[in-house]
N, CA, C and O atoms as a Maestro MAE file, in Angstrom:
{
 s_m_m2io_version
 :::
 2.0.0
}

f_m_ct {
 s_m_title
 :::
 protein
 m_atom[196] {
  # First column is atom index #
  i_m_mmod_type
  r_m_x_coord
  r_m_y_coord
  r_m_z_coord
  i_m_residue_number
  s_m_chain_name
  s_m_pdb_residue_name
  s_m_pdb_atom_name
  i_m_atomic_number
  :::
  1 25 0.730 -1.147 -0.104 1 A "UNK " " N  " 7
  2 3 -0.023 -0.006 0.051 1 A "UNK " " CA " 6
  3 2 0.830 1.224 -0.002 1 A "UNK " " C  " 6
  4 15 0.322 2.275 -0.391 1 A "UNK " " O  " 8
  5 25 2.221 1.169 0.397 2 A "UNK " " N  " 7
  6 3 2.852 2.306 0.372 2 A "UNK " " CA " 6
  7 2 3.197 2.905 -1.065 2 A "UNK " " C  " 6
  8 15 3.437 4.091 -1.293 2 A "UNK " " O  " 8
  9 25 3.176 1.772 -2.071 3 A "UNK " " N  " 7
  10 3 3.443 2.309 -3.419 3 A "UNK " " CA " 6
  11 2 2.261 3.182 -3.790 3 A "UNK " " C  " 6
  12 15 2.541 4.166 -4.475 3 A "UNK " " O  " 8
  13 25 1.060 3.012 -3.480 4 A "UNK " " N  " 7
  14 3 -0.054 3.597 -3.908 4 A "UNK " " CA " 6
  15 2 -0.106 5.053 -3.263 4 A "UNK " " C  " 6
  16 15 -0.458 6.078 -3.845 4 A "UNK " " O  " 8
  17 25 0.302 4.939 -1.986 5 A "UNK " " N  " 7
  18 3 0.267 6.153 -1.200 5 A "UNK " " CA " 6
  19 2 1.365 7.076 -1.705 5 A "UNK " " C  " 6
  20 15 1.039 8.263 -1.707 5 A "UNK " " O  " 8
  21 25 2.618 6.793 -2.143 6 A "UNK " " N  " 7
  22 3 3.750 7.485 -2.536 6 A "UNK " " CA " 6
  23 2 3.194 7.929 -4.074 6 A "UNK " " C  " 6
  24 15 3.466 9.061 -4.475 6 A "UNK " " O  " 8
  25 25 2.468 7.077 -4.856 7 A "UNK " " N  " 7
  26 3 2.205 7.380 -6.187 7 A "UNK " " CA " 6
  27 2 1.132 8.501 -6.253 7 A "UNK " " C  " 6
  28 15 1.093 9.348 -7.144 7 A "UNK " " O  " 8
  29 25 0.244 8.410 -5.185 8 A "UNK " " N  " 7
  30 3 -0.768 9.475 -5.153 8 A "UNK " " CA " 6
  31 2 -0.263 10.947 -4.578 8 A "UNK " " C  " 6
  32 15 -0.804 12.024 -4.823 8 A "UNK " " O  " 8
  33 25 0.852 10.738 -3.791 9 A "UNK " " N  " 7
  34 3 1.535 12.039 -3.363 9 A "UNK " " CA " 6
  35 2 2.281 12.660 -4.682 9 A "UNK " " C  " 6
  36 15 2.348 13.867 -4.914 9 A "UNK " " O  " 8
  37 25 2.832 11.624 -5.507 10 A "UNK " " N  " 7
  38 3 3.591 12.203 -6.675 10 A "UNK " " CA " 6
  39 2 2.506 12.964 -7.614 10 A "UNK " " C  " 6
  40 15 2.775 14.039 -8.149 10 A "UNK " " O  " 8
  41 25 1.241 12.301 -7.767 11 A "UNK " " N  " 7
  42 3 0.455 12.925 -8.595 11 A "UNK " " CA " 6
  43 2 -0.103 14.271 -8.108 11 A "UNK " " C  " 6
  44 15 -0.381 15.200 -8.867 11 A "UNK " " O  " 8
  45 25 -0.237 14.291 -6.801 12 A "UNK " " N  " 7
  46 3 -0.702 15.565 -6.346 12 A "UNK " " CA " 6
  47 2 0.494 16.716 -6.285 12 A "UNK " " C  " 6
  48 15 0.179 17.902 -6.388 12 A "UNK " " O  " 8
  49 25 1.611 16.396 -6.146 13 A "UNK " " N  " 7
  50 3 2.822 17.363 -6.037 13 A "UNK " " CA " 6
  51 2 3.110 17.822 -7.462 13 A "UNK " " C  " 6
  52 15 3.217 19.022 -7.717 13 A "UNK " " O  " 8
  53 25 3.235 16.886 -8.383 14 A "UNK " " N  " 7
  54 3 3.649 17.153 -9.751 14 A "UNK " " CA " 6
  55 2 2.442 17.564 -10.568 14 A "UNK " " C  " 6
  56 15 2.703 17.944 -11.709 14 A "UNK " " O  " 8
  57 25 1.265 17.560 -10.227 15 A "UNK " " N  " 7
  58 3 0.062 17.872 -10.977 15 A "UNK " " CA " 6
  59 2 0.043 17.071 -12.170 15 A "UNK " " C  " 6
  60 15 -0.083 17.625 -13.262 15 A "UNK " " O  " 8
  61 25 0.162 15.761 -12.069 16 A "UNK " " N  " 7
  62 3 0.148 14.805 -13.131 16 A "UNK " " CA " 6
  63 2 -1.206 13.941 -13.008 16 A "UNK " " C  " 6
  64 15 -1.136 12.712 -13.017 16 A "UNK " " O  " 8
  65 25 -2.359 14.565 -12.899 17 A "UNK " " N  " 7
  66 3 -3.612 13.842 -12.582 17 A "UNK " " CA " 6
  67 2 -4.015 13.163 -13.965 17 A "UNK " " C  " 6
  68 15 -4.888 12.296 -13.923 17 A "UNK " " O  " 8
  69 25 -3.486 13.471 -15.091 18 A "UNK " " N  " 7
  70 3 -3.811 12.741 -16.354 18 A "UNK " " CA " 6
  71 2 -3.147 11.163 -16.368 18 A "UNK " " C  " 6
  72 15 -3.394 10.380 -17.286 18 A "UNK " " O  " 8
  73 25 -2.399 10.870 -15.383 19 A "UNK " " N  " 7
  74 3 -1.797 9.681 -15.260 19 A "UNK " " CA " 6
  75 2 -2.719 8.679 -14.526 19 A "UNK " " C  " 6
  76 15 -2.500 7.474 -14.648 19 A "UNK " " O  " 8
  77 25 -3.672 9.104 -13.821 20 A "UNK " " N  " 7
  78 3 -4.503 8.518 -12.977 20 A "UNK " " CA " 6
  79 2 -5.414 7.425 -13.837 20 A "UNK " " C  " 6
  80 15 -5.365 6.226 -13.564 20 A "UNK " " O  " 8
  81 25 -6.230 7.940 -14.877 21 A "UNK " " N  " 7
  82 3 -7.078 7.131 -15.694 21 A "UNK " " CA " 6
  83 2 -6.139 6.045 -16.309 21 A "UNK " " C  " 6
  84 15 -6.518 4.874 -16.294 21 A "UNK " " O  " 8
  85 25 -4.892 6.391 -16.867 22 A "UNK " " N  " 7
  86 3 -4.192 5.341 -17.401 22 A "UNK " " CA " 6
  87 2 -3.814 4.146 -16.605 22 A "UNK " " C  " 6
  88 15 -3.737 2.985 -17.007 22 A "UNK " " O  " 8
  89 25 -3.565 4.656 -15.291 23 A "UNK " " N  " 7
  90 3 -3.367 3.590 -14.190 23 A "UNK " " CA " 6
  91 2 -4.449 2.711 -14.025 23 A "UNK " " C  " 6
  92 15 -4.246 1.498 -13.964 23 A "UNK " " O  " 8
  93 25 -5.700 3.241 -13.936 24 A "UNK " " N  " 7
  94 3 -6.885 2.534 -13.672 24 A "UNK " " CA " 6
  95 2 -7.138 1.545 -14.809 24 A "UNK " " C  " 6
  96 15 -7.454 0.380 -14.569 24 A "UNK " " O  " 8
  97 25 -6.999 2.009 -16.027 25 A "UNK " " N  " 7
  98 3 -7.330 1.260 -17.107 25 A "UNK " " CA " 6
  99 2 -6.198 -0.051 -17.109 25 A "UNK " " C  " 6
  100 15 -6.573 -1.209 -17.292 25 A "UNK " " O  " 8
  101 25 -5.065 0.243 -16.926 26 A "UNK " " N  " 7
  102 3 -4.101 -0.810 -16.904 26 A "UNK " " CA " 6
  103 2 -4.376 -1.895 -15.833 26 A "UNK " " C  " 6
  104 15 -4.249 -3.098 -16.057 26 A "UNK " " O  " 8
  105 25 -4.773 -1.354 -14.624 27 A "UNK " " N  " 7
  106 3 -5.095 -2.268 -13.482 27 A "UNK " " CA " 6
  107 2 -6.419 -3.045 -13.885 27 A "UNK " " C  " 6
  108 15 -6.429 -4.262 -13.702 27 A "UNK " " O  " 8
  109 25 -7.496 -2.446 -14.402 28 A "UNK " " N  " 7
  110 3 -8.614 -3.155 -15.067 28 A "UNK " " CA " 6
  111 2 -8.236 -4.255 -16.019 28 A "UNK " " C  " 6
  112 15 -8.596 -5.417 -15.829 28 A "UNK " " O  " 8
  113 25 -7.554 -3.903 -16.979 29 A "UNK " " N  " 7
  114 3 -7.037 -5.052 -17.938 29 A "UNK " " CA " 6
  115 2 -6.346 -6.070 -17.347 29 A "UNK " " C  " 6
  116 15 -6.542 -7.228 -17.718 29 A "UNK " " O  " 8
  117 25 -5.425 -5.762 -16.326 30 A "UNK " " N  " 7
  118 3 -4.518 -6.730 -15.589 30 A "UNK " " CA " 6
  119 2 -5.510 -7.612 -14.825 30 A "UNK " " C  " 6
  120 15 -5.254 -8.816 -14.840 30 A "UNK " " O  " 8
  121 25 -6.528 -7.239 -14.205 31 A "UNK " " N  " 7
  122 3 -7.505 -7.964 -13.599 31 A "UNK " " CA " 6
  123 2 -8.275 -8.796 -14.515 31 A "UNK " " C  " 6
  124 15 -8.502 -9.975 -14.247 31 A "UNK " " O  " 8
  125 25 -8.691 -8.233 -15.595 32 A "UNK " " N  " 7
  126 3 -9.357 -8.995 -16.562 32 A "UNK " " CA " 6
  127 2 -8.577 -10.173 -17.109 32 A "UNK " " C  " 6
  128 15 -9.151 -11.227 -17.387 32 A "UNK " " O  " 8
  129 25 -7.226 -9.997 -17.272 33 A "UNK " " N  " 7
  130 3 -6.361 -11.125 -17.736 33 A "UNK " " CA " 6
  131 2 -6.391 -12.082 -16.661 33 A "UNK " " C  " 6
  132 15 -6.563 -13.262 -16.967 33 A "UNK " " O  " 8
  133 25 -6.235 -11.731 -15.318 34 A "UNK " " N  " 7
  134 3 -6.035 -12.717 -14.309 34 A "UNK " " CA " 6
  135 2 -7.416 -13.582 -14.216 34 A "UNK " " C  " 6
  136 15 -7.364 -14.787 -13.971 34 A "UNK " " O  " 8
  137 25 -8.514 -12.979 -14.402 35 A "UNK " " N  " 7
  138 3 -9.903 -13.534 -14.190 35 A "UNK " " CA " 6
  139 2 -10.216 -14.532 -15.341 35 A "UNK " " C  " 6
  140 15 -11.000 -15.475 -15.231 35 A "UNK " " O  " 8
  141 25 -9.489 -14.204 -16.488 36 A "UNK " " N  " 7
  142 3 -9.925 -14.916 -17.638 36 A "UNK " " CA " 6
  143 2 -8.729 -16.211 -17.891 36 A "UNK " " C  " 6
  144 15 -8.875 -17.035 -18.794 36 A "UNK " " O  " 8
  145 25 -7.748 -16.222 -17.101 37 A "UNK " " N  " 7
  146 3 -6.654 -17.305 -17.286 37 A "UNK " " CA " 6
  147 2 -7.317 -18.759 -17.287 37 A "UNK " " C  " 6
  148 15 -7.039 -19.554 -18.185 37 A "UNK " " O  " 8
  149 25 -8.083 -19.042 -16.395 38 A "UNK " " N  " 7
  150 3 -8.552 -20.493 -16.353 38 A "UNK " " CA " 6
  151 2 -9.867 -20.490 -15.748 38 A "UNK " " C  " 6
  152 15 -10.095 -21.221 -14.784 38 A "UNK " " O  " 8
  153 25 -10.797 -19.685 -16.261 39 A "UNK " " N  " 7
  154 3 -12.126 -19.766 -15.901 39 A "UNK " " CA " 6
  155 2 -13.106 -20.104 -17.225 39 A "UNK " " C  " 6
  156 15 -12.688 -20.227 -18.377 39 A "UNK " " O  " 8
  157 25 -14.452 -20.220 -16.812 40 A "UNK " " N  " 7
  158 3 -15.453 -20.477 -17.833 40 A "UNK " " CA " 6
  159 2 -15.805 -19.060 -18.426 40 A "UNK " " C  " 6
  160 15 -16.641 -18.995 -19.327 40 A "UNK " " O  " 8
  161 25 -15.233 -17.998 -17.979 41 A "UNK " " N  " 7
  162 3 -15.800 -16.594 -18.351 41 A "UNK " " CA " 6
  163 2 -14.963 -16.234 -19.782 41 A "UNK " " C  " 6
  164 15 -15.352 -15.423 -20.623 41 A "UNK " " O  " 8
  165 25 -13.743 -17.020 -19.849 42 A "UNK " " N  " 7
  166 3 -12.917 -16.713 -20.980 42 A "UNK " " CA " 6
  167 2 -13.501 -16.466 -22.352 42 A "UNK " " C  " 6
  168 15 -13.233 -15.459 -23.006 42 A "UNK " " O  " 8
  169 25 -14.300 -17.413 -22.756 43 A "UNK " " N  " 7
  170 3 -15.086 -17.340 -24.117 43 A "UNK " " CA " 6
  171 2 -15.808 -16.062 -24.221 43 A "UNK " " C  " 6
  172 15 -15.813 -15.463 -25.297 43 A "UNK " " O  " 8
  173 25 -16.457 -15.568 -23.126 44 A "UNK " " N  " 7
  174 3 -17.363 -14.387 -23.146 44 A "UNK " " CA " 6
  175 2 -16.406 -13.109 -23.398 44 A "UNK " " C  " 6
  176 15 -16.667 -12.207 -24.194 44 A "UNK " " O  " 8
  177 25 -15.333 -13.180 -22.642 45 A "UNK " " N  " 7
  178 3 -14.462 -11.895 -22.639 45 A "UNK " " CA " 6
  179 2 -13.864 -11.806 -23.974 45 A "UNK " " C  " 6
  180 15 -13.717 -10.691 -24.474 45 A "UNK " " O  " 8
  181 25 -13.480 -12.934 -24.649 46 A "UNK " " N  " 7
  182 3 -12.826 -12.806 -26.021 46 A "UNK " " CA " 6
  183 2 -13.815 -12.065 -27.008 46 A "UNK " " C  " 6
  184 15 -13.424 -11.286 -27.878 46 A "UNK " " O  " 8
  185 25 -15.132 -12.389 -26.781 47 A "UNK " " N  " 7
  186 3 -16.027 -11.578 -27.651 47 A "UNK " " CA " 6
  187 2 -16.141 -10.207 -27.755 47 A "UNK " " C  " 6
  188 15 -16.605 -9.592 -28.715 47 A "UNK " " O  " 8
  189 25 -15.656 -9.711 -26.633 48 A "UNK " " N  " 7
  190 3 -15.570 -8.152 -26.460 48 A "UNK " " CA " 6
  191 2 -14.614 -7.550 -27.214 48 A "UNK " " C  " 6
  192 15 -14.741 -6.354 -27.474 48 A "UNK " " O  " 8
  193 25 -13.478 -8.298 -27.696 49 A "UNK " " N  " 7
  194 3 -12.406 -7.979 -28.394 49 A "UNK " " CA " 6
  195 2 -12.331 -8.426 -29.908 49 A "UNK " " C  " 6
  196 15 -11.344 -8.143 -30.587 49 A "UNK " " O  " 8
  :::
 }
 m_bond[195] {
  # First column is bond index #
  i_m_from
  i_m_to
  i_m_order
  :::
  1 1 2 1
  2 2 3 1
  3 3 4 2
  4 3 5 1
  5 5 6 1
  6 6 7 1
  7 7 8 2
  8 7 9 1
  9 9 10 1
  10 10 11 1
  11 11 12 2
  12 11 13 1
  13 13 14 1
  14 14 15 1
  15 15 16 2
  16 15 17 1
  17 17 18 1
  18 18 19 1
  19 19 20 2
  20 19 21 1
  21 21 22 1
  22 22 23 1
  23 23 24 2
  24 23 25 1
  25 25 26 1
  26 26 27 1
  27 27 28 2
  28 27 29 1
  29 29 30 1
  30 30 31 1
  31 31 32 2
  32 31 33 1
  33 33 34 1
  34 34 35 1
  35 35 36 2
  36 35 37 1
  37 37 38 1
  38 38 39 1
  39 39 40 2
  40 39 41 1
  41 41 42 1
  42 42 43 1
  43 43 44 2
  44 43 45 1
  45 45 46 1
  46 46 47 1
  47 47 48 2
  48 47 49 1
  49 49 50 1
  50 50 51 1
  51 51 52 2
  52 51 53 1
  53 53 54 1
  54 54 55 1
  55 55 56 2
  56 55 57 1
  57 57 58 1
  58 58 59 1
  59 59 60 2
  60 59 61 1
  61 61 62 1
  62 62 63 1
  63 63 64 2
  64 63 65 1
  65 65 66 1
  66 66 67 1
  67 67 68 2
  68 67 69 1
  69 69 70 1
  70 70 71 1
  71 71 72 2
  72 71 73 1
  73 73 74 1
  74 74 75 1
  75 75 76 2
  76 75 77 1
  77 77 78 1
  78 78 79 1
  79 79 80 2
  80 79 81 1
  81 81 82 1
  82 82 83 1
  83 83 84 2
  84 83 85 1
  85 85 86 1
  86 86 87 1
  87 87 88 2
  88 87 89 1
  89 89 90 1
  90 90 91 1
  91 91 92 2
  92 91 93 1
  93 93 94 1
  94 94 95 1
  95 95 96 2
  96 95 97 1
  97 97 98 1
  98 98 99 1
  99 99 100 2
  100 99 101 1
  101 101 102 1
  102 102 103 1
  103 103 104 2
  104 103 105 1
  105 105 106 1
  106 106 107 1
  107 107 108 2
  108 107 109 1
  109 109 110 1
  110 110 111 1
  111 111 112 2
  112 111 113 1
  113 113 114 1
  114 114 115 1
  115 115 116 2
  116 115 117 1
  117 117 118 1
  118 118 119 1
  119 119 120 2
  120 119 121 1
  121 121 122 1
  122 122 123 1
  123 123 124 2
  124 123 125 1
  125 125 126 1
  126 126 127 1
  127 127 128 2
  128 127 129 1
  129 129 130 1
  130 130 131 1
  131 131 132 2
  132 131 133 1
  133 133 134 1
  134 134 135 1
  135 135 136 2
  136 135 137 1
  137 137 138 1
  138 138 139 1
  139 139 140 2
  140 139 141 1
  141 141 142 1
  142 142 143 1
  143 143 144 2
  144 143 145 1
  145 145 146 1
  146 146 147 1
  147 147 148 2
  148 147 149 1
  149 149 150 1
  150 150 151 1
  151 151 152 2
  152 151 153 1
  153 153 154 1
  154 154 155 1
  155 155 156 2
  156 155 157 1
  157 157 158 1
  158 158 159 1
  159 159 160 2
  160 159 161 1
  161 161 162 1
  162 162 163 1
  163 163 164 2
  164 163 165 1
  165 165 166 1
  166 166 167 1
  167 167 168 2
  168 167 169 1
  169 169 170 1
  170 170 171 1
  171 171 172 2
  172 171 173 1
  173 173 174 1
  174 174 175 1
  175 175 176 2
  176 175 177 1
  177 177 178 1
  178 178 179 1
  179 179 180 2
  180 179 181 1
  181 181 182 1
  182 182 183 1
  183 183 184 2
  184 183 185 1
  185 185 186 1
  186 186 187 1
  187 187 188 2
  188 187 189 1
  189 189 190 1
  190 190 191 1
  191 191 192 2
  192 191 193 1
  193 193 194 1
  194 194 195 1
  195 195 196 2
  :::
 }
}
């Protein structure tokens, strides 16, 4: 959790708020990849792309 705290402080101090949506999208895609690795959801996710 220290990483997220330091990252948030970096965003606030440097006024780099545009990085936050990029980070959220990367985390969502990472979670999606982890979920579809070996589940029955995989065929449904592939139809989205």
